[in-house]
Backbone as ProteinMPNN parsed JSONL, in Angstrom:
{"seq_chain_A": "XXXXXXXXXXXXXXXXXXXXXXXXXXXXXXXXXXXXXXXXXXXXXXXXXXXXXXXXXXXXXXXXXXXXXXXXXXXXXXXXXXXXXXXXXXXXXXXXXXXXXXXXXXXXXXXXXXXXXXXXXXXXXXXXXXXXXXXXXXXXXXXXXXXXXXXXXXXXXXXXXXXXXXXXXXXXXXXXXXXXXXXXXXXXXXXXXXXXXXXXXXXXXXXXXXXXXXXXXXXXXXX", "coords_chain_A": {"N_chain_A": [[11.909, 80.799, 80.327], [11.067, 84.239, 80.873], [11.359, 85.222, 83.476], [13.381, 83.896, 84.791], [15.698, 84.703, 83.525], [15.607, 87.428, 83.871], [15.883, 87.651, 86.706], [18.545, 87.078, 86.979], [19.74, 89.264, 86.268], [21.642, 92.288, 86.996], [20.851, 94.824, 89.504], [20.924, 97.405, 88.259], [20.758, 96.652, 85.586], [18.177, 95.588, 85.461], [16.616, 97.811, 86.067], [17.324, 99.303, 83.734], [16.218, 97.667, 81.718], [13.491, 97.984, 82.357], [13.178, 100.667, 81.738], [13.805, 100.697, 78.946], [11.811, 98.987, 77.885], [9.623, 100.657, 78.078], [10.354, 102.575, 76.366], [10.441, 101.239, 73.962], [7.796, 100.575, 73.616], [6.72, 103.011, 73.411], [7.914, 104.275, 71.193], [8.017, 102.367, 69.075], [9.984, 101.586, 67.304], [13.432, 100.737, 67.624], [16.511, 101.686, 66.625], [19.701, 100.496, 65.379], [21.916, 102.047, 64.48], [22.685, 105.428, 64.956], [22.85, 109.022, 64.586], [25.277, 110.946, 66.091], [24.976, 114.034, 67.144], [26.658, 115.704, 68.521], [29.214, 114.598, 68.258], [29.262, 114.394, 65.594], [28.896, 112.177, 63.918], [28.04, 108.794, 62.886], [26.942, 106.417, 65.28], [26.831, 103.569, 67.352], [23.767, 102.667, 68.829], [23.289, 102.529, 72.175], [20.923, 101.696, 73.45], [19.721, 99.986, 71.634], [21.748, 97.919, 71.678], [21.527, 96.909, 74.217], [18.887, 95.8, 74.219], [19.275, 94.046, 72.235], [21.108, 92.211, 73.36], [19.556, 91.148, 75.497], [17.453, 90.101, 74.159], [15.743, 87.703, 74.133], [14.642, 87.663, 76.632], [13.249, 90.106, 76.702], [11.461, 89.73, 74.473], [9.981, 87.467, 75.305], [8.831, 88.48, 77.57], [7.148, 90.596, 76.746], [5.491, 89.276, 75.029], [3.474, 88.033, 76.59], [1.817, 90.143, 76.976], [0.649, 90.479, 74.556], [2.256, 91.42, 72.575], [4.348, 91.29, 69.747], [7.686, 91.006, 69.235], [10.262, 91.931, 67.03], [13.429, 91.459, 65.448], [15.742, 92.775, 63.215], [18.712, 91.88, 61.88], [20.118, 92.65, 59.691], [19.331, 95.307, 58.869], [19.401, 96.482, 61.309], [17.216, 96.928, 63.241], [14.869, 96.963, 65.776], [11.683, 96.063, 66.504], [8.134, 96.366, 67.493], [4.927, 94.751, 67.441], [1.501, 94.742, 67.812], [-0.336, 91.895, 68.461], [-3.058, 91.782, 68.527], [-3.806, 93.921, 67.144], [-4.249, 96.326, 68.367], [-3.81, 99.628, 69.877], [-2.811, 101.559, 67.904], [-1.539, 104.166, 65.988], [-3.146, 106.406, 64.025], [-2.183, 107.916, 61.007], [-2.544, 111.262, 59.761], [-3.613, 112.535, 56.486], [-1.632, 114.224, 55.363], [0.661, 113.601, 56.772], [0.785, 110.851, 56.201], [1.295, 110.934, 53.455], [3.773, 112.278, 53.463], [5.358, 110.388, 54.682], [5.269, 108.333, 52.839], [6.514, 109.568, 50.717], [9.137, 110.071, 51.809], [9.85, 107.443, 52.013], [10.033, 106.779, 49.243], [12.127, 108.366, 48.52], [14.173, 107.324, 50.06], [14.423, 104.76, 48.878], [15.168, 105.418, 46.285], [17.635, 106.797, 46.767], [19.124, 104.936, 48.016], [19.861, 103.151, 46.072], [22.001, 104.42, 44.953], [23.713, 104.843, 47.114], [25.22, 102.388, 48.623], [26.525, 101.402, 50.8], [25.559, 102.076, 53.374], [22.69, 101.836, 55.603], [21.29, 104.053, 56.181], [19.801, 107.013, 54.928], [20.541, 110.339, 53.812], [18.579, 113.31, 53.643], [16.757, 116.267, 52.907], [14.502, 118.761, 54.398], [13.554, 120.295, 52.307], [13.972, 118.85, 50.01], [12.228, 116.691, 50.399], [9.635, 117.859, 50.261], [9.866, 118.936, 47.72], [9.786, 116.669, 46.249], [7.278, 115.715, 46.775], [5.76, 117.596, 45.528], [6.603, 117.03, 43.015], [5.448, 114.539, 42.72], [2.908, 115.237, 42.584], [1.26, 115.315, 44.735], [1.164, 117.459, 46.275], [0.311, 120.917, 45.816], [1.385, 123.241, 46.509], [3.752, 124.746, 48.751], [3.376, 123.626, 52.037], [1.993, 124.808, 55.155], [4.321, 125.944, 57.604], [3.896, 124.934, 60.235], [2.373, 122.638, 59.784], [4.214, 121.141, 58.307], [6.228, 120.766, 60.262], [5.052, 119.42, 62.353], [4.264, 116.904, 61.199], [6.721, 115.854, 60.484], [7.839, 115.655, 62.98], [6.222, 113.773, 64.204], [7.073, 111.456, 62.828], [9.71, 111.355, 63.575], [9.566, 110.963, 66.275], [8.965, 108.309, 66.334], [11.216, 107.084, 65.644], [11.648, 106.886, 62.808], [12.786, 108.798, 61.269], [15.588, 111.125, 61.752], [16.464, 114.253, 62.887], [19.076, 116.16, 61.864], [20.261, 118.583, 61.57], [19.313, 122.101, 61.782], [15.986, 123.673, 61.709], [12.782, 121.865, 61.611], [11.107, 122.947, 59.682], [12.695, 124.345, 57.945], [14.091, 124.626, 54.735], [16.573, 123.636, 54.131], [17.039, 121.95, 56.244], [18.721, 119.16, 57.679], [17.987, 115.802, 57.348], [18.023, 112.572, 58.477], [17.163, 109.502, 57.052], [15.936, 106.715, 58.554], [16.42, 103.099, 58.621], [14.198, 101.829, 59.634], [11.968, 102.758, 58.287], [11.476, 100.961, 56.306], [10.087, 99.019, 57.383], [7.634, 100.055, 57.958], [6.528, 101.079, 55.572], [6.093, 98.98, 53.22], [7.414, 97.241, 50.252], [5.216, 96.388, 48.887], [3.269, 98.127, 49.62], [4.339, 100.56, 48.618], [4.185, 99.953, 45.924], [1.366, 99.964, 45.623], [0.899, 102.529, 46.193], [1.942, 103.9, 43.924], [0.084, 103.008, 42.072], [-2.264, 104.134, 42.998], [-1.546, 106.91, 42.779], [-1.351, 107.036, 40.049], [-3.896, 106.78, 39.291], [-5.375, 108.732, 40.634], [-4.142, 111.596, 41.965], [-4.909, 112.606, 44.473], [-6.056, 110.535, 45.815], [-4.87, 109.023, 48.03], [-5.898, 110.187, 50.348], [-6.869, 110.17, 53.74], [-8.781, 109.305, 56.563], [-8.765, 109.63, 60.109], [-9.082, 106.665, 61.9], [-10.8, 105.293, 60.2], [-9.992, 102.841, 59.223], [-9.973, 101.508, 56.719], [-8.322, 101.978, 54.687], [-5.175, 102.293, 52.856], [-3.312, 103.453, 54.369], [-0.35, 103.633, 56.44], [-0.08, 102.156, 59.728], [1.226, 103.09, 62.887], [2.472, 101.296, 65.37], [2.124, 101.381, 68.843], [2.689, 101.843, 72.323], [0.634, 103.214, 73.664], [-2.807, 103.793, 73.943], [-4.074, 104.976, 71.326], [-5.657, 104.564, 69.181], [-7.754, 105.37, 66.528]], "CA_chain_A": [[11.031, 81.817, 80.818], [11.832, 85.466, 81.05], [11.643, 85.478, 84.786], [14.697, 83.389, 85.178], [16.774, 85.587, 82.909], [15.42, 88.747, 84.573], [16.428, 87.519, 88.04], [19.998, 86.96, 86.809], [20.315, 90.664, 85.892], [21.967, 93.14, 88.146], [19.804, 95.761, 89.702], [21.022, 98.353, 87.252], [20.297, 96.098, 84.364], [16.725, 95.521, 85.679], [16.122, 99.235, 85.82], [17.49, 99.624, 82.256], [15.226, 96.995, 81.064], [12.215, 98.643, 82.537], [13.139, 101.838, 80.882], [13.765, 100.428, 77.534], [10.518, 98.392, 77.565], [8.655, 101.741, 77.871], [10.805, 103.358, 75.238], [10.047, 100.539, 72.84], [6.345, 100.629, 73.55], [6.323, 104.423, 72.998], [8.44, 104.612, 69.908], [7.724, 101.27, 68.162], [11.134, 101.109, 66.608], [14.72, 101.103, 68.09], [17.401, 101.404, 65.467], [21.007, 100.317, 65.846], [22.862, 103.08, 64.019], [22.066, 106.778, 65.035], [23.779, 110.06, 64.413], [25.541, 111.741, 67.266], [25.045, 115.493, 66.66], [27.85, 116.322, 69.167], [30.471, 114.073, 67.671], [29.051, 114.572, 64.185], [29.277, 110.9, 63.304], [27.215, 107.726, 63.234], [27.345, 105.713, 66.405], [26.027, 102.407, 67.826], [22.814, 103.067, 69.773], [23.364, 101.63, 73.365], [19.602, 101.122, 73.753], [19.608, 98.806, 70.75], [22.599, 96.862, 72.081], [21.072, 96.29, 75.39], [17.824, 95.027, 73.838], [19.805, 92.925, 71.472], [21.699, 91.273, 74.37], [18.534, 90.525, 76.254], [16.278, 90.01, 73.317], [14.887, 86.699, 74.413], [13.852, 88.104, 77.754], [12.331, 91.183, 76.33], [10.473, 89.176, 73.645], [9.114, 86.596, 76.158], [8.067, 89.246, 78.588], [6.205, 91.366, 75.999], [4.553, 88.298, 74.402], [2.311, 87.823, 77.544], [0.844, 91.267, 76.788], [0.092, 90.512, 73.267], [3.186, 92.088, 71.741], [5.374, 90.549, 69.009], [8.954, 91.739, 69.132], [11.137, 91.406, 65.952], [14.836, 92.05, 65.313], [16.314, 92.483, 61.933], [20.091, 92.125, 62.03], [20.696, 93.364, 58.485], [19.127, 96.734, 58.92], [19.595, 96.94, 62.784], [15.895, 97.413, 63.609], [14.071, 96.156, 66.636], [10.31, 96.729, 66.4], [7.038, 95.722, 68.131], [3.722, 94.791, 66.698], [0.449, 94.182, 68.696], [-1.021, 90.826, 67.737], [-4.535, 92.061, 68.431], [-4.004, 95.197, 66.249], [-4.596, 97.428, 69.221], [-2.751, 100.658, 70.202], [-2.311, 102.023, 66.709], [-1.693, 105.582, 65.723], [-3.584, 106.713, 62.574], [-1.592, 109.074, 60.481], [-3.403, 112.013, 58.922], [-3.237, 112.373, 55.18], [-0.393, 114.833, 55.041], [1.835, 112.773, 57.343], [0.856, 109.732, 55.422], [1.982, 111.28, 52.162], [5.134, 112.649, 53.827], [6.0, 109.079, 54.958], [5.345, 107.594, 51.6], [7.496, 110.256, 49.934], [10.349, 109.801, 52.356], [10.182, 106.028, 51.601], [10.469, 106.717, 47.904], [13.518, 109.001, 48.513], [15.007, 106.343, 50.676], [14.647, 103.7, 47.87], [15.996, 105.97, 45.173], [19.007, 107.125, 47.183], [19.82, 103.651, 48.456], [20.459, 102.582, 44.842], [23.323, 105.06, 44.688], [24.571, 104.688, 48.368], [25.084, 101.011, 49.01], [27.392, 101.015, 52.001], [24.807, 102.375, 54.57], [21.281, 101.543, 55.732], [20.61, 105.293, 56.431], [19.962, 107.967, 53.815], [20.477, 111.754, 54.19], [17.938, 114.117, 52.797], [16.456, 117.717, 53.557], [13.004, 119.053, 54.273], [13.24, 120.935, 50.976], [13.97, 117.685, 49.093], [11.118, 115.852, 50.725], [8.428, 118.549, 49.728], [9.969, 119.11, 46.381], [9.421, 115.351, 45.714], [5.873, 115.699, 47.012], [5.224, 118.417, 44.481], [6.912, 116.276, 41.725], [4.512, 113.471, 42.733], [1.631, 115.827, 42.369], [0.386, 115.177, 45.963], [1.061, 118.817, 46.792], [0.267, 121.917, 44.806], [2.14, 124.346, 46.993], [4.363, 124.542, 50.037], [2.438, 123.617, 53.066], [2.307, 125.694, 56.3], [5.413, 125.533, 58.424], [3.422, 124.175, 61.391], [1.988, 121.315, 59.325], [5.356, 120.371, 57.964], [6.964, 120.498, 61.469], [4.208, 118.442, 63.11], [4.294, 115.699, 60.509], [8.129, 115.254, 60.671], [8.035, 115.346, 64.486], [5.634, 112.459, 64.533], [7.879, 110.397, 62.346], [10.871, 111.327, 64.404], [9.15, 110.424, 67.622], [8.809, 106.879, 66.226], [12.414, 106.638, 65.078], [11.661, 106.665, 61.367], [13.696, 109.837, 60.789], [16.338, 111.798, 62.745], [16.89, 115.56, 62.403], [20.607, 116.262, 61.993], [20.54, 120.121, 61.692], [18.298, 123.013, 61.395], [14.574, 123.492, 62.137], [12.043, 121.035, 60.74], [10.406, 123.633, 58.56], [13.654, 124.931, 57.021], [14.29, 123.836, 53.482], [17.864, 123.109, 54.191], [17.225, 121.138, 57.457], [19.266, 117.853, 57.242], [17.164, 114.717, 57.963], [18.446, 111.146, 58.227], [16.036, 108.545, 56.97], [16.405, 105.45, 59.173], [15.959, 101.888, 57.909], [12.943, 101.46, 60.105], [10.935, 103.149, 57.348], [11.191, 99.786, 55.476], [9.184, 98.148, 58.098], [6.311, 100.634, 57.979], [6.064, 101.168, 54.201], [6.677, 97.884, 52.514], [7.465, 97.411, 48.902], [3.847, 96.194, 48.444], [2.574, 99.503, 49.871], [4.893, 101.436, 47.65], [3.57, 99.6, 44.546], [-0.021, 100.375, 45.72], [0.832, 104.059, 46.118], [2.07, 104.299, 42.503], [-1.191, 102.776, 41.385], [-3.218, 105.125, 43.456], [-1.231, 108.224, 42.166], [-1.61, 106.968, 38.64], [-5.323, 106.873, 39.081], [-5.734, 110.033, 41.257], [-3.107, 112.078, 42.993], [-5.548, 112.928, 45.726], [-6.663, 109.364, 46.309], [-4.479, 108.495, 49.283], [-6.404, 110.944, 51.515], [-7.264, 109.272, 54.808], [-9.5, 109.774, 57.816], [-8.289, 108.811, 61.28], [-9.952, 105.722, 62.55], [-11.601, 104.567, 59.302], [-9.487, 101.418, 59.087], [-10.21, 100.835, 55.503], [-7.382, 102.659, 53.715], [-3.856, 101.81, 52.735], [-2.291, 104.252, 55.187], [0.382, 102.796, 57.421], [-0.334, 102.376, 61.144], [2.383, 102.955, 63.716], [2.119, 100.568, 66.544], [2.865, 101.856, 70.008], [2.155, 101.387, 73.625], [-0.408, 104.053, 74.138], [-4.042, 103.568, 73.254], [-4.476, 106.197, 70.561], [-6.299, 104.092, 67.985], [-8.92, 106.18, 66.227]], "C_chain_A": [[11.782, 83.056, 81.139], [12.124, 85.695, 82.481], [13.05, 85.075, 85.217], [15.846, 84.266, 84.673], [16.818, 87.089, 83.624], [16.05, 88.715, 85.913], [17.956, 87.465, 88.066], [20.558, 88.23, 86.553], [20.676, 91.33, 87.223], [20.842, 94.1, 88.328], [19.783, 97.01, 88.601], [20.531, 97.882, 85.925], [18.688, 95.923, 84.399], [16.107, 96.811, 85.427], [16.246, 99.705, 84.383], [16.476, 98.936, 81.445], [13.937, 97.532, 81.089], [12.121, 99.817, 81.719], [12.996, 101.685, 79.469], [12.516, 99.8, 77.03], [9.559, 99.569, 77.291], [9.013, 102.509, 76.635], [10.317, 102.617, 73.996], [8.619, 100.576, 72.61], [5.913, 101.978, 73.075], [6.784, 104.722, 71.629], [8.322, 103.564, 68.769], [9.008, 100.755, 67.629], [12.46, 101.625, 67.429], [15.661, 100.719, 67.032], [18.876, 101.314, 66.066], [21.975, 101.458, 65.619], [22.177, 104.507, 64.164], [23.204, 107.795, 64.891], [23.906, 110.854, 65.661], [25.847, 113.145, 66.871], [26.233, 116.245, 67.282], [29.172, 115.923, 68.503], [30.442, 114.08, 66.177], [29.445, 113.324, 63.405], [28.189, 109.827, 63.717], [27.846, 106.841, 64.335], [26.401, 104.51, 66.664], [25.039, 102.912, 68.915], [22.878, 102.091, 70.995], [22.097, 101.017, 73.803], [19.431, 99.842, 72.892], [20.471, 97.613, 71.271], [22.124, 96.186, 73.251], [19.81, 95.415, 75.049], [18.29, 93.829, 73.035], [20.348, 91.901, 72.341], [20.644, 90.507, 75.111], [17.242, 90.377, 75.49], [15.239, 88.915, 73.698], [14.093, 87.034, 75.607], [12.821, 89.079, 77.442], [11.147, 90.615, 75.494], [9.471, 88.276, 74.446], [8.174, 87.344, 77.023], [6.845, 89.93, 77.895], [5.107, 90.45, 75.354], [3.307, 88.004, 75.284], [1.394, 88.965, 77.454], [0.406, 91.409, 75.422], [0.939, 91.285, 72.216], [4.193, 91.09, 71.028], [6.593, 91.461, 68.729], [9.814, 91.106, 67.957], [12.483, 92.197, 65.957], [15.385, 91.66, 63.952], [17.773, 92.934, 62.044], [20.703, 92.91, 60.839], [20.616, 94.735, 58.567], [19.257, 97.392, 60.4], [18.316, 97.621, 63.234], [15.296, 96.467, 64.592], [12.66, 96.79, 66.731], [9.31, 95.907, 67.138], [5.833, 95.788, 67.326], [2.695, 94.114, 67.618], [-0.299, 93.137, 67.911], [-2.433, 90.983, 67.586], [-4.813, 93.324, 67.619], [-4.597, 96.318, 67.035], [-3.496, 98.507, 69.205], [-2.029, 101.123, 68.917], [-2.472, 103.508, 66.672], [-2.05, 105.826, 64.231], [-2.81, 107.939, 62.209], [-2.562, 109.877, 59.668], [-2.851, 112.027, 57.441], [-1.921, 112.979, 54.813], [0.804, 114.089, 55.595], [1.933, 111.463, 56.605], [1.685, 109.929, 54.165], [3.46, 111.604, 52.387], [5.863, 111.39, 54.034], [6.357, 108.381, 53.707], [6.515, 108.27, 50.782], [8.982, 110.04, 50.469], [10.833, 108.341, 52.044], [10.669, 105.952, 50.171], [11.919, 107.276, 47.729], [14.579, 107.975, 48.967], [15.455, 105.218, 49.551], [15.533, 104.235, 46.723], [17.453, 106.19, 45.556], [19.818, 105.936, 47.522], [20.433, 102.897, 47.159], [21.851, 103.185, 44.566], [24.229, 104.908, 45.923], [24.333, 103.32, 48.929], [25.677, 100.559, 50.28], [26.674, 101.207, 53.323], [23.337, 102.023, 54.467], [20.486, 102.87, 55.787], [20.79, 106.214, 55.211], [19.724, 109.385, 54.276], [19.536, 112.492, 53.193], [17.613, 115.446, 53.434], [14.922, 117.854, 53.478], [12.693, 119.525, 52.898], [13.103, 119.773, 49.908], [12.654, 116.929, 49.244], [9.916, 116.615, 50.038], [8.583, 118.802, 48.281], [9.542, 117.806, 45.659], [7.96, 115.278, 45.814], [5.165, 116.482, 45.828], [5.355, 117.67, 43.2], [5.834, 115.12, 41.561], [3.062, 113.906, 42.512], [0.607, 115.533, 43.594], [0.353, 116.531, 46.721], [1.071, 119.863, 45.743], [1.138, 123.012, 45.206], [2.823, 123.992, 48.266], [3.412, 124.583, 51.159], [2.852, 124.645, 54.248], [3.479, 125.033, 57.129], [5.045, 124.538, 59.57], [3.13, 122.739, 60.88], [3.267, 120.502, 58.928], [6.142, 119.862, 59.334], [6.191, 119.406, 62.272], [4.264, 117.061, 62.538], [5.755, 115.127, 60.656], [8.411, 114.932, 62.156], [7.373, 114.034, 64.706], [6.482, 111.326, 64.059], [9.195, 110.268, 63.148], [10.694, 110.675, 65.754], [9.17, 108.875, 67.541], [10.067, 106.297, 65.603], [12.463, 106.107, 63.61], [12.532, 107.742, 60.695], [14.366, 110.458, 62.005], [16.739, 113.166, 62.205], [18.451, 115.743, 62.906], [20.987, 117.736, 62.328], [19.368, 120.893, 61.219], [16.933, 122.861, 62.033], [13.801, 122.749, 61.09], [11.551, 121.725, 59.495], [11.444, 124.307, 57.61], [14.0, 124.008, 55.93], [15.603, 123.112, 53.442], [18.118, 122.243, 55.474], [17.67, 119.718, 57.044], [18.516, 116.799, 57.982], [17.761, 113.395, 57.517], [17.273, 110.271, 58.28], [16.599, 107.229, 57.47], [15.806, 104.196, 58.571], [14.612, 101.37, 58.476], [11.777, 101.839, 59.23], [10.572, 101.949, 56.444], [10.139, 98.937, 56.032], [7.71, 98.757, 58.348], [5.695, 100.678, 56.641], [6.761, 100.119, 53.484], [6.706, 98.117, 51.061], [6.044, 97.168, 48.355], [3.095, 97.535, 48.545], [3.048, 100.564, 48.963], [4.239, 101.222, 46.245], [2.071, 100.03, 44.514], [-0.103, 101.888, 45.684], [1.037, 104.546, 44.673], [0.806, 104.073, 41.708], [-2.171, 103.85, 41.742], [-2.944, 106.586, 42.82], [-1.454, 108.211, 40.678], [-3.082, 107.237, 38.37], [-5.786, 108.239, 39.5], [-4.839, 110.542, 42.206], [-3.677, 112.279, 44.334], [-6.096, 111.726, 46.369], [-6.24, 108.883, 47.742], [-4.959, 109.264, 50.548], [-7.036, 109.953, 52.441], [-7.947, 109.927, 55.947], [-9.088, 108.962, 58.97], [-9.407, 107.908, 61.779], [-10.929, 104.94, 61.523], [-11.274, 103.03, 59.078], [-9.667, 100.743, 57.804], [-9.427, 101.471, 54.351], [-6.042, 101.918, 53.754], [-2.829, 102.522, 53.609], [-1.6, 103.301, 56.141], [-0.035, 103.085, 58.865], [1.028, 102.259, 61.839], [1.837, 102.326, 65.007], [2.85, 101.164, 67.708], [2.173, 101.444, 71.244], [1.164, 102.282, 74.259], [-1.665, 103.818, 73.381], [-4.549, 104.8, 72.578], [-5.139, 105.773, 69.206], [-7.637, 105.06, 67.807], [-10.222, 105.466, 66.244]], "O_chain_A": [[12.924, 83.026, 81.597], [13.128, 86.356, 82.746], [13.772, 85.806, 85.895], [16.83, 84.504, 85.375], [17.838, 87.736, 83.862], [16.723, 89.681, 86.273], [18.574, 87.778, 89.084], [21.781, 88.366, 86.594], [20.172, 91.04, 88.308], [19.97, 94.222, 87.467], [18.731, 97.486, 88.176], [19.927, 98.662, 85.189], [18.024, 96.126, 83.382], [15.16, 96.918, 84.649], [15.38, 100.417, 83.875], [15.898, 99.545, 80.545], [13.254, 97.598, 80.067], [11.115, 100.021, 81.039], [12.223, 102.377, 78.806], [12.145, 100.017, 75.877], [8.758, 99.489, 76.359], [8.149, 103.031, 75.931], [9.83, 103.253, 73.061], [8.208, 100.608, 71.451], [4.881, 102.116, 72.419], [6.06, 105.411, 70.91], [8.522, 103.909, 67.605], [9.142, 99.539, 67.496], [12.528, 102.785, 67.835], [15.657, 99.581, 66.562], [19.209, 101.946, 67.068], [22.769, 101.787, 66.5], [21.155, 104.73, 63.514], [24.376, 107.456, 65.057], [22.944, 111.361, 66.237], [26.907, 113.41, 66.304], [26.749, 117.22, 66.736], [30.065, 116.727, 68.237], [31.455, 113.81, 65.531], [30.181, 113.366, 62.419], [27.532, 109.96, 64.749], [29.044, 106.558, 64.342], [25.265, 104.511, 66.191], [25.495, 103.552, 69.863], [22.541, 100.918, 70.833], [22.096, 99.965, 74.442], [19.047, 98.783, 73.387], [20.01, 96.472, 71.306], [22.272, 94.968, 73.348], [19.716, 94.322, 75.607], [17.747, 92.731, 73.158], [20.074, 90.727, 72.096], [20.812, 89.309, 75.342], [16.137, 90.495, 76.019], [14.032, 89.142, 73.608], [12.904, 86.713, 75.626], [11.662, 88.949, 77.836], [9.991, 90.952, 75.749], [8.26, 88.359, 74.244], [7.005, 87.014, 77.222], [5.711, 89.86, 78.369], [3.959, 90.859, 75.182], [2.222, 87.756, 74.76], [0.23, 88.814, 77.827], [-0.2, 92.432, 75.102], [0.453, 91.723, 71.174], [4.772, 90.203, 71.656], [6.501, 92.508, 68.088], [10.04, 89.896, 67.935], [12.607, 93.346, 66.383], [15.489, 90.492, 63.575], [18.079, 94.107, 62.256], [21.642, 93.694, 60.982], [21.62, 95.424, 58.386], [19.222, 98.605, 60.605], [18.346, 98.802, 63.58], [15.204, 95.272, 64.311], [12.54, 97.98, 67.025], [9.625, 94.749, 67.414], [5.647, 96.746, 66.575], [2.966, 93.039, 68.151], [-0.836, 93.415, 66.838], [-3.035, 90.429, 66.667], [-5.966, 93.72, 67.45], [-5.334, 97.154, 66.513], [-2.427, 98.334, 68.618], [-0.801, 101.089, 68.845], [-3.411, 104.061, 67.243], [-1.294, 105.466, 63.329], [-2.76, 108.902, 62.974], [-3.358, 109.29, 58.934], [-1.733, 111.569, 57.208], [-1.149, 112.386, 54.059], [1.838, 113.974, 54.937], [3.042, 110.977, 56.384], [2.628, 109.192, 53.875], [4.304, 111.232, 51.571], [6.997, 111.309, 53.562], [7.474, 107.913, 53.484], [7.377, 107.577, 50.242], [9.915, 109.858, 49.687], [12.019, 108.075, 51.85], [11.585, 105.188, 49.864], [12.749, 106.778, 46.968], [15.648, 107.799, 48.383], [16.623, 104.867, 49.383], [16.485, 103.594, 46.279], [18.375, 105.841, 44.818], [21.036, 105.909, 47.347], [21.393, 102.133, 47.26], [22.737, 102.528, 44.019], [25.447, 104.851, 45.754], [23.352, 103.099, 49.639], [25.382, 99.476, 50.785], [27.074, 100.606, 54.32], [22.795, 101.924, 53.366], [19.285, 102.914, 55.521], [21.828, 106.178, 54.551], [18.802, 109.631, 55.053], [19.694, 112.304, 51.987], [18.19, 115.736, 54.482], [14.21, 117.228, 52.694], [11.642, 119.181, 52.357], [12.215, 119.786, 49.056], [12.043, 116.57, 48.238], [9.224, 115.968, 49.253], [7.571, 118.892, 47.586], [8.989, 117.868, 44.561], [7.38, 114.742, 44.869], [4.156, 116.055, 45.267], [4.436, 117.627, 42.382], [5.4, 114.798, 40.455], [2.154, 113.104, 42.294], [-0.617, 115.519, 43.461], [-0.4, 116.699, 47.681], [1.829, 119.707, 44.785], [1.638, 123.717, 44.33], [2.48, 122.961, 48.844], [2.651, 125.547, 51.245], [3.942, 125.218, 54.238], [3.578, 123.818, 57.3], [5.708, 123.534, 59.829], [3.585, 121.76, 61.471], [3.348, 119.306, 59.205], [6.596, 118.722, 59.437], [6.847, 118.521, 62.822], [4.309, 116.096, 63.301], [5.897, 113.939, 60.945], [9.162, 114.01, 62.474], [7.963, 113.197, 65.389], [6.63, 110.327, 64.762], [9.7, 109.163, 63.352], [11.55, 109.955, 66.269], [9.369, 108.209, 68.557], [10.046, 105.178, 65.09], [13.132, 105.14, 63.247], [12.968, 107.518, 59.566], [13.86, 110.373, 63.124], [17.321, 113.224, 61.122], [18.893, 115.522, 64.033], [21.831, 118.055, 63.166], [18.556, 120.452, 60.405], [16.755, 121.959, 62.852], [14.033, 122.896, 59.89], [11.573, 121.166, 58.399], [11.05, 124.793, 56.55], [14.182, 122.804, 56.114], [15.729, 122.079, 52.785], [19.255, 121.858, 55.749], [17.062, 119.129, 56.15], [18.412, 116.9, 59.204], [17.97, 113.151, 56.329], [16.504, 110.213, 59.24], [17.567, 106.69, 56.933], [14.704, 104.279, 58.029], [13.963, 100.545, 57.833], [10.685, 101.298, 59.403], [9.48, 101.92, 55.877], [9.401, 98.24, 55.335], [6.785, 98.105, 58.833], [4.511, 100.377, 56.489], [7.93, 100.288, 53.139], [6.102, 99.083, 50.595], [5.728, 97.786, 47.338], [2.39, 97.958, 47.628], [2.259, 101.413, 48.548], [3.832, 102.149, 45.546], [1.578, 100.422, 43.455], [-1.08, 102.452, 45.191], [0.381, 105.496, 44.243], [0.485, 104.83, 40.793], [-2.836, 104.413, 40.872], [-3.849, 107.32, 42.423], [-1.719, 109.257, 40.085], [-3.454, 107.837, 37.361], [-6.545, 108.867, 38.762], [-4.735, 109.953, 43.282], [-2.945, 112.127, 45.312], [-6.611, 111.868, 47.478], [-7.062, 108.424, 48.534], [-4.484, 109.016, 51.656], [-7.671, 108.995, 51.998], [-7.654, 111.086, 56.24], [-9.045, 107.735, 58.883], [-10.526, 108.351, 62.04], [-11.725, 104.091, 61.924], [-12.115, 102.171, 58.812], [-9.541, 99.52, 57.731], [-9.862, 101.474, 53.199], [-5.824, 101.035, 54.584], [-1.637, 102.218, 53.576], [-2.172, 102.307, 56.589], [-0.324, 104.242, 59.168], [1.871, 101.451, 61.449], [0.874, 102.798, 65.611], [4.048, 101.437, 67.62], [1.156, 100.753, 71.198], [0.877, 102.062, 75.435], [-1.571, 103.646, 72.166], [-5.33, 105.572, 73.135], [-5.161, 106.54, 68.243], [-8.377, 105.415, 68.725], [-11.264, 106.075, 66.0]]}, "name": "protein", "num_of_chains": 1, "seq": "XXXXXXXXXXXXXXXXXXXXXXXXXXXXXXXXXXXXXXXXXXXXXXXXXXXXXXXXXXXXXXXXXXXXXXXXXXXXXXXXXXXXXXXXXXXXXXXXXXXXXXXXXXXXXXXXXXXXXXXXXXXXXXXXXXXXXXXXXXXXXXXXXXXXXXXXXXXXXXXXXXXXXXXXXXXXXXXXXXXXXXXXXXXXXXXXXXXXXXXXXXXXXXXXXXXXXXXXXXXXXXX"}
C-alpha cells in the first residue's frame, strides 16, 4: 500500500512528492534527460529521479484516482494515462500536424544519431518539413507557430534550447516522450492520409473520431 511507503518518507520528501504529483498530472510526461541551458549540457532531471525512486508509491496512489502510471527505462520517460479516458486535451489541426512532423523528424534523425534518445532540430526545419509534406502552403503566422510549439513544450514533448519559438533558427530538442504520443501505427496512418489527401488530417476539438493524438493531463479540458 502506498500509505505505508508515504509515511516512511521525511517531511521534505512528502512535500516533494505532492509537488511532483501535480507536475505529472499537469504535464503528462516527465523525462529523464533534459538540457541545462545555463551549463549548456544534458543533465539528469531530478524530478524524474525522485519519481523513479518512489515509483511504486506514486503508481499505487494515482491508481486510486483512475490513473495508470508508466515508466520506460530505455527512453527515460514517466507518463500517465487516464483509464477512463477523461482529462484529455484535444490538439487543433495545426498543432496536430506540427506534432506529427516533429515525430517524423525525430525518426529520420534518430537513424543517423544512435547514441542519444533526444534529437535537435530548429523551428525552420520543422516548418520546412511541413511544406515538403504538403500540409502547409506557406509559412504560418508567428503567433500560431509559437502557440503550437509552446503547447508541446508544456507537456515535455519538446524543449526550447535557444531563440524565440517563431525564429527559424530557434533550436529545439525533441524529447523521447514524442514516441509515446505518436506511435509507429499513427505515423503509418498519417502517411496513408497524406497520400490520399494532404488536408485530410484536419481535426475539430472534441469530435473524438479522428486520428489526432490526445494529451492526457490532470485538468479537465476535454472538448
